[in-house]
C-alpha positions as CSV (number, residue, x, y, z in Angstrom):
1,M,59.9,-7.2,0.8
2,K,56.7,-7.2,2.7
3,I,55.8,-4.0,0.5
4,L,56.7,-5.1,-2.7
5,S,54.8,-8.2,-2.1
6,M,52.0,-5.8,-1.2
7,L,52.5,-4.2,-4.2
8,L,52.6,-7.4,-6.5
9,L,49.1,-8.1,-4.7
10,A,47.8,-4.8,-5.5
11,L,48.6,-5.7,-9.2
12,I,46.7,-8.4,-9.1
13,V,44.0,-7.6,-6.9
14,G,43.7,-4.2,-10.1
15,I,43.6,-6.7,-12.9
16,S,41.7,-9.9,-11.3
17,Y,38.8,-7.6,-9.9
18,N,38.5,-4.8,-11.2
19,Y,37.9,-6.2,-14.8
20,A,34.6,-4.2,-15.5
21,Q,35.5,-0.6,-13.7
22,V,38.8,-0.5,-15.9
23,S,38.2,3.2,-18.3
24,Q,39.6,6.6,-18.5
25,A,41.9,7.5,-15.4
26,T,40.1,9.8,-13.1
27,K,40.6,12.9,-14.4
28,E,40.9,15.3,-11.1
29,N,44.1,13.2,-10.8
30,L,45.8,14.3,-14.2
31,P,48.1,17.3,-15.3
32,P,47.6,19.3,-17.7
33,K,48.6,18.0,-21.0
34,N,51.4,20.8,-21.3
35,V,52.8,19.3,-17.9
36,N,55.3,16.7,-16.9
37,P,53.0,14.5,-15.3
38,L,55.8,13.4,-12.8
39,Q,56.4,17.3,-11.9
40,G,56.8,17.6,-8.1
41,L,57.0,13.6,-7.5
42,R,59.7,11.7,-7.5
43,K,60.3,8.0,-7.2
44,A,59.4,6.3,-3.6
45,N,61.6,4.0,-2.5
46,F,59.7,1.0,-0.6
47,T,60.9,1.8,2.8
48,E,58.8,4.9,2.4
49,L,55.3,3.9,1.8
50,D,53.0,3.5,4.8
51,P,52.1,-0.6,4.6
52,S,48.7,0.2,5.5
53,K,47.4,2.3,2.8
54,P,46.6,0.2,0.1
55,L,47.7,0.4,-3.4
56,M,45.4,0.4,-6.1
57,L,46.9,-0.8,-9.4
58,D,43.6,-0.5,-11.2
59,G,44.4,2.1,-14.1
60,V,41.6,4.3,-13.0
61,S,42.3,5.0,-9.2
62,T,45.3,6.6,-9.6
63,P,47.4,7.4,-13.2
64,V,49.4,4.9,-15.0
65,Y,52.5,6.0,-17.3
66,T,55.0,4.2,-19.9
67,E,58.3,5.0,-19.7
68,N,57.8,8.1,-21.7
69,L,54.9,9.4,-19.9
70,T,52.2,8.0,-21.9
71,L,49.0,7.4,-20.0
72,V,47.8,3.8,-20.2
73,E,44.3,3.3,-19.2
74,G,41.3,1.2,-20.2
75,E,41.6,-2.4,-22.9
76,D,45.6,-1.0,-23.1
77,F,46.2,-0.9,-19.2
78,M,44.7,-4.8,-19.3
79,K,47.0,-5.6,-22.0
80,V,50.0,-3.9,-20.7
81,M,49.6,-5.6,-16.9
82,S,48.2,-9.6,-18.4
83,N,51.4,-10.1,-19.8
84,G,53.4,-9.6,-17.3
85,D,56.3,-8.1,-19.1
86,Y,56.4,-4.5,-16.8
87,F,56.5,-3.7,-13.2
88,P,55.0,-0.2,-11.8
89,D,57.8,2.0,-9.7
90,I,55.3,4.4,-7.6
91,Y,55.9,8.3,-8.0
92,I,54.7,10.1,-4.4
93,D,54.5,13.8,-3.5
94,S,56.2,15.5,-0.9
95,N,53.4,14.1,1.3
96,K,54.3,10.7,0.2
97,E,51.1,9.9,-0.8
98,V,51.3,7.5,-3.9
99,K,50.3,10.1,-7.2
100,A,51.6,8.6,-10.4
101,F,52.7,4.3,-11.4
102,V,55.5,4.3,-14.5
103,L,55.7,1.1,-15.7
104,R,59.3,-0.6,-16.9
105,K,60.6,-3.7,-18.1
106,A,60.1,-6.1,-15.4
107,T,63.3,-7.9,-14.2
108,E,63.4,-11.6,-14.0
109,L,62.8,-11.9,-10.1
110,E,60.1,-9.4,-10.6
111,K,58.4,-11.3,-13.4
112,S,58.8,-15.0,-11.1
113,K,57.5,-12.7,-8.2
114,M,54.4,-12.0,-9.9
115,V,53.8,-15.7,-11.8
116,K,53.5,-16.8,-7.5
117,M,51.7,-14.4,-6.8
118,Q,49.2,-14.5,-9.9
119,T,49.0,-18.0,-8.3
120,D,48.2,-17.3,-5.2
121,A,45.6,-15.1,-6.0
122,E,43.4,-17.9,-7.3
123,M,43.4,-19.6,-3.5
124,P,41.6,-18.8,-0.9
125,R,43.4,-15.7,1.2
126,N,43.2,-15.5,4.6
127,S,42.2,-19.2,5.4
128,D,44.5,-19.0,8.2
129,L,41.6,-17.0,10.1
130,L,39.2,-19.4,10.0
131,G,37.7,-21.5,13.1
132,K,39.8,-19.1,15.3
133,P,38.9,-16.1,17.5
134,A,38.2,-13.4,16.5
135,L,40.4,-10.1,17.0
136,P,39.3,-7.7,19.4
137,F,38.2,-3.9,18.0
138,S,36.6,-1.6,19.9
139,V,35.6,1.2,17.7
140,T,33.2,4.2,16.8
141,D,31.2,4.6,13.4
142,I,30.5,7.7,11.5
143,N,27.5,8.6,13.9
144,G,29.1,8.0,17.2
145,N,28.0,4.8,17.4
146,N,30.2,2.3,19.8
147,Y,31.4,-1.3,18.6
148,S,33.1,-3.6,20.5
149,L,34.3,-7.2,19.8
150,E,33.1,-8.0,23.4
151,N,30.0,-6.2,23.4
152,L,28.6,-7.8,20.0
153,K,29.1,-11.2,21.4
154,G,25.6,-13.4,20.9
155,K,25.2,-11.5,17.4
156,V,27.0,-12.5,13.9
157,V,29.3,-9.7,12.7
158,V,29.9,-9.0,9.3
159,I,33.0,-7.0,8.3
160,N,33.6,-5.3,5.5
161,F,37.2,-3.8,4.9
162,W,37.5,-1.2,2.2
163,F,37.7,2.3,1.2
164,V,36.6,4.7,-1.5
165,E,38.6,4.8,-4.1
166,C,38.5,1.2,-4.0
167,K,36.3,0.4,-7.2
168,P,35.4,-3.1,-6.5
169,C,34.5,-1.9,-3.4
170,V,32.0,0.3,-4.8
171,M,30.8,-1.8,-7.2
172,E,29.7,-4.2,-4.5
173,M,28.1,-1.7,-2.6
174,P,24.3,-2.0,-3.9
175,E,24.5,-6.5,-3.2
176,L,25.9,-5.9,0.4
177,N,22.8,-3.0,1.1
178,K,20.7,-6.0,-0.2
179,L,22.0,-8.4,2.2
180,V,21.6,-5.7,5.1
181,E,18.1,-5.3,4.4
182,K,17.7,-9.0,4.3
183,F,19.2,-9.5,7.7
184,N,17.3,-6.9,9.2
185,N,16.4,-7.8,12.7
186,K,18.4,-11.0,12.7
187,D,20.6,-10.0,15.3
188,V,23.2,-9.5,12.2
189,V,25.3,-6.1,12.3
190,F,27.3,-4.8,9.4
191,L,30.3,-3.3,9.9
192,G,32.6,-1.4,7.4
193,F,35.8,-0.9,8.8
194,A,37.0,2.3,5.6
195,M,41.0,3.0,5.1
196,N,39.2,7.0,4.4
197,E,39.0,9.6,7.3
198,K,35.3,10.8,8.3
199,D,35.4,14.1,6.4
200,K,35.8,12.3,2.9
201,L,33.3,9.5,4.0
202,E,30.7,11.7,4.4
203,Q,31.7,13.6,0.6
204,F,31.6,10.3,-0.5
205,L,28.1,9.2,1.0
206,K,26.3,12.0,-0.2
207,K,26.4,10.7,-3.8
208,T,26.4,6.9,-2.5
209,T,24.4,4.8,-0.2
210,Y,25.7,2.4,1.5
211,K,23.9,0.8,4.4
212,Y,26.9,-0.6,6.8
213,N,27.7,0.7,9.8
214,I,30.5,2.6,8.7
215,I,33.9,2.8,10.5
216,P,36.0,5.7,9.1
217,G,40.2,5.9,9.9
218,A,40.2,2.0,10.7
219,K,44.1,1.5,9.8
220,D,44.5,-0.4,13.0
221,V,42.0,-2.7,12.8
222,V,42.8,-3.2,9.0
223,G,46.6,-4.0,10.4
224,T,45.0,-6.2,13.3
225,Y,44.0,-8.5,10.7
226,G,46.5,-8.0,8.1
227,V,44.6,-7.1,4.9
228,T,46.4,-6.2,2.3
229,S,44.1,-6.3,-0.7
230,F,40.3,-4.4,-0.9
231,P,37.2,-5.6,-0.5
232,M,37.8,-8.0,1.8
233,H,34.3,-9.7,3.6
234,I,34.7,-11.6,7.4
235,V,31.9,-13.0,9.3
236,I,32.2,-13.4,12.8
237,D,29.9,-16.0,14.2
238,K,27.4,-15.9,17.8
239,N,30.6,-17.3,19.5
240,S,32.9,-14.5,18.4
241,I,35.0,-17.4,16.0
242,I,35.7,-16.5,12.2
243,T,33.4,-18.5,10.1
244,F,34.4,-16.8,6.8
245,T,37.0,-15.0,4.9
246,V,36.9,-13.7,1.3
247,N,39.0,-10.9,-0.8
248,G,38.4,-9.1,-3.5
249,L,34.8,-9.0,-5.4
250,G,34.6,-12.2,-7.9
251,P,31.6,-13.9,-9.3
252,T,30.7,-15.6,-6.5
253,T,31.7,-13.3,-3.8
254,I,28.4,-12.1,-2.6
255,E,26.1,-15.4,-3.0
256,D,29.0,-17.1,-0.8
257,L,29.4,-14.2,1.6
258,E,25.4,-14.8,2.1
259,K,25.6,-18.0,2.6
260,A,28.1,-17.9,5.2
261,I,25.7,-15.1,7.1
262,D,22.7,-17.6,6.8
263,S,24.7,-20.6,8.3
264,S,26.0,-18.0,11.4
265,V,22.3,-17.0,11.9
266,K,21.1,-20.4,12.5
């Protein structure tokens, strides 16, 4: 049931926060046109999926097909997913990596769950963390620098949970870079907890500037903080108390984050 909820949340996040990036599905993920797109794949049982690995159902990161194996992308993807009549089955390879989604008619139970998740998505999440002590972590960034919650006490800590394939995560990076510049030399530490491993991050950073201190392979910290949708931002004040959380990328996300940092610095 937890995995089912995560998949539903991925569906909601994909529709709600990735609207500006929905376009043609990533070409390198597609097989040749004369090859069955599900060749070598099999339908996954929810218990086989790793709950620490994010599911991005956005019509871009992973190919999405109809039951007759027609690729669904761009505006067609948005229309199909927004009506709530379809549910995605997950197809994985021999390494249990998610490689495709196939849409089928949703059951009444799945429809009701999607409606509930849509409603919940409109409300602030992770509010149970607010006002509570931050959860301990001890990590090393991509450049070999060490950070721990204990050693960061007395500083404002701004955390972003993200991964390379997350389109909204990448979309917001230019604005996040501006925040790093604004709060330079103000006892603010920016940490980017990435789901990806170091080699993939290094390839990504050759083409994309991201000024946070980036921690690779941060699945343990993601699990500790109960992150189920991306991007997610947390602000921790100088006394190691969580003062702000937000999920996804909305119209005021960066503005709200900036105000939270300002409040914690003062």
